[in-house]
N, C-alpha and C positions, 0 to 999 in steps of 0.2 A: 524588427525581426518579424518578417511576414511569412507565416506558416498557415497553410490551410488545414485545419485540424482533422477535416474529412479526409483529406489525402493522407495524413497519417494514420488514422483510423484504418483505412483501406490496406495500407501496407501492414499494419498489426494483424489484421484480420486474415489477410492472404498468408503470410509466413505462419502465423500461428494454425492455420490448417496444414501447410505443406511441411512444417518442421515439428510441430507438437503433437497436433490431432492425428496425423498419419502414423505416430508412434504410440499412441495411447492405447495401452494393454496389449502392446506388440513388441516392447523391450525384451532384448536378449540380455542374458546375464552379463555379457562383455559390455553392454552399453550402458550399465550403471556402476558407478564406483565411489568412493568414498574420497571427498576431497580434505576433509578435516574431521576429527573427532565427533561422530554424530551428526555429520552433514554430508549428504550425497549429490552426486551431480549426474545428469544422464546426458547422452548424446542429444537429446531434443533441447536441453538448455544451452549447450555449446553451440549447435547449429543454428538455433534460433537467434541467439545473440550476436552470432557472427553476421548472418543475414540482415538482421534489423540494423546493426551498425553501418553496414556497407550502404543500404538504402537511406537511411536518415542523412549520413553524411553527403549523399548524392543530391538529396533534397535540400539541403542546408549546408552550402560549399563553406569550408572553413570551420565547420562544428567539429567536436570530438565526442567520443564515447567513454561513459564510465558506466560497465555494465558488472552485475554481480560476479559473472565468472571470470571476466577479465581482471577484476581486482584481486580476486582469489589467488590468481597466478602472478599478478603485478601490482602489488599495493600502491606503487608510486603512481599509477594511473588516476588515482584519486586526486592528486595535485590539479588536474584539469579543472577541478570546482572553484579554485581559488584564481583562476586565470580570466582573461577578458573575453576569449571565445565561448560562443554558445555551447553548451553541452547537453547530451542526450544521456539521461539516467535510464538504465534498463535493467529490469528483472524479467529474463526471458520465460521463466516458469516459476511463479511464486507458488509454493506448496509443493515442491520438488517430491517431498515424501509421498504426499497423496497421489500425485501423479503416478510414481513409480510403483505404487501399490494398486493401482487401477481405481483409485477413489476419483470422483468426479468434481472435487473441490480444489481447483487451481485457476491461475489467472497469469495474464501478461500484463506488467506493470511499466509504463514508461512516462517520463517527465522530461521538459525542456527547460533548462537552467541557464541563465545568463547574469553574470557578475553577482552570483549569490542570492538571484532573485528567482523564484519558481515562476515560470511564464506560462506554461501549459502541462496538461497532465492526461494521462489515458490509463484507462484500467479495463482490460478486455478479458470476459469470460468465453473462453473458447467452446465450453459445453453447450451454453445457451446462446452464442454466437451474438453477444451482445456487448456494448462498449459504453462506458460513462467517460465523457471528456470533459475538460475544463480549459478556459483560457483566463489569465488573470483579468479581472475586472467586468468578465462578459459572461459570468455564471457557469454552471455545469449542465450538461445535457445528456439524455439517453434517448435514443430512437426518435430525434428531433423534438423531444419534449424538454423543456427546461425543467430541472429538478428544484423545488421550492421546500424550504423547511416548513414541516406541517407545525400546528399549536404545539408547544411544548408541554407534555404531560406532566403530572405530579410525580415525583420521585418514584412512588410506589407503583406507577404504571409503566416505568422504563423499562428498557431491557438493554443490557450490554455487557461487556467482559472485564474483569479484573485477573490478576494474577491468581495461579489456583490455591494459594495459601488464603488469600483473603476471601476467595469465591466459596470456599468450604464454610468458612466462619460466618459469612454474611448470609448464606442459604440457610444455615441453622437459626440465624436470627430471625429472617423472614418466616420461616416455618413456625417458630415459636410465636409469631403474631407481634414481633417488634415493629413499630411504625418507622416509616422513612426508609425502608429498605428496598431497592430495586430488584427486578428479576435478572439473575446473573446466569448467562449462557456459557456453555461449553466454548472453547477456543475452536476455530475452524481448522487450524493449523494452515490457514492460506489469510495472510492479513489483507492481501488485496480483495478478496471477496467479503471479508468484514467491511473495509472501507465502502464496498459497493452497496452493502446492506444499510450502512450508517448514512450513505447519500441518499437512499431510497425511503428512509425512515423507519425501517425495520429495526436498526439498532439506534440507541441514543446516546451511547457513549462506548469509548474505547481508551483502555489503559495498557501501555506497553512499557516494560523496563529492560534492562540490560543495554547492549550495544544498539543504537538507534542508526541502523545503516540506512543510507539514503535510497537505495532502491526499493527497500520495504516500506518507506513512509513517505517520502516527498510526493509521489502522485495522490495518495489519499489524503495528504493534508491540504493541498491545494484545492482538490474537489470539495472537500469539508468546508473550508474558508469561502469558496464561490457560493456555497448553499446558505452561508451565514452562519456557520458553525464557528466554534472557538477551539484553540489549542494552546497548550502551554505546559512547560516543563514543571514538574511537581517542586523540584528543588529550589526553582528561582522565581516562577510564575512569568517567566520570559516565554513568547512565542517561540516555536522551533525555527532554527535557522540552519541553512545548508552550508558546508564548507568541506574542506578535505579531511578534516580530524572526525573520525569515529569515536564518538564519547559514551561513556555509560551513563544514562539518565533514565528518568521515568517521564513519559509524556502522556498525558491524557486529553483526549477530545471529546467535546461535550457539545450540546446544542446551542449553549451561550455561556457567556462568564459567570454569571449566577448559579446556573447547575453545575459548572465545573467547581465552584467554591464549595458548594453542597457535598459534591461526590468526594472532593479532596478531604473534607474534613470527616466525611464517613470511613475512607479508607484508612484515615490516620488515627481512628479510634482504637 
């Protein structure tokens, strides 16, 4: 599978400008709707996903699309992940609620998967107009610079995110002077931007629970791996794997397996 990652980045950047940024803070009421309880979709989501799908399939003939919005209307489209054809996994606007409220924390997320193997990934920040991309075995890159994992700090010097109930308790423990407690940051409400900040070393760990939908996590997981990071499911210790079944699990990403173990013990206390 030969794909020029820069060509894909150019497609994402162009369509993000034409379909997403052109509508930022310009949405009419009828261009925002609820697709499920508590989940909204905008015209930017649907139009960006449609155009990304068209252009990606033209770039790689025979490939298929699994998009967040397409899967919402046709869950059977996820079955493409179990087949032999290459599959583009697309989240056209990650952080739709932020986007719809005029907040600048959102992203476009894309991954290329073949036979359940994540081959390449892209996360684009349309506000800053920057993209982090990774190709399996070739590292992760931003603005032509290879992203390298910095020296791993002590747990107390780390920053990252846990679910809200754990965050509240651990913040109290940290404030009381308890040792071995990291700095817990508030969720961005955009996992793509969280993954970008982890790739840059601004965040040291991320923990997500519930339904691990591929468009939310596949791009960030490959990028983290290509920087030398570690990921595993809390329940089993197995690395994240992609297939057509969306299961409820807890995944944690950390800078290495040793840190993952320490953070897991902390969160289980």
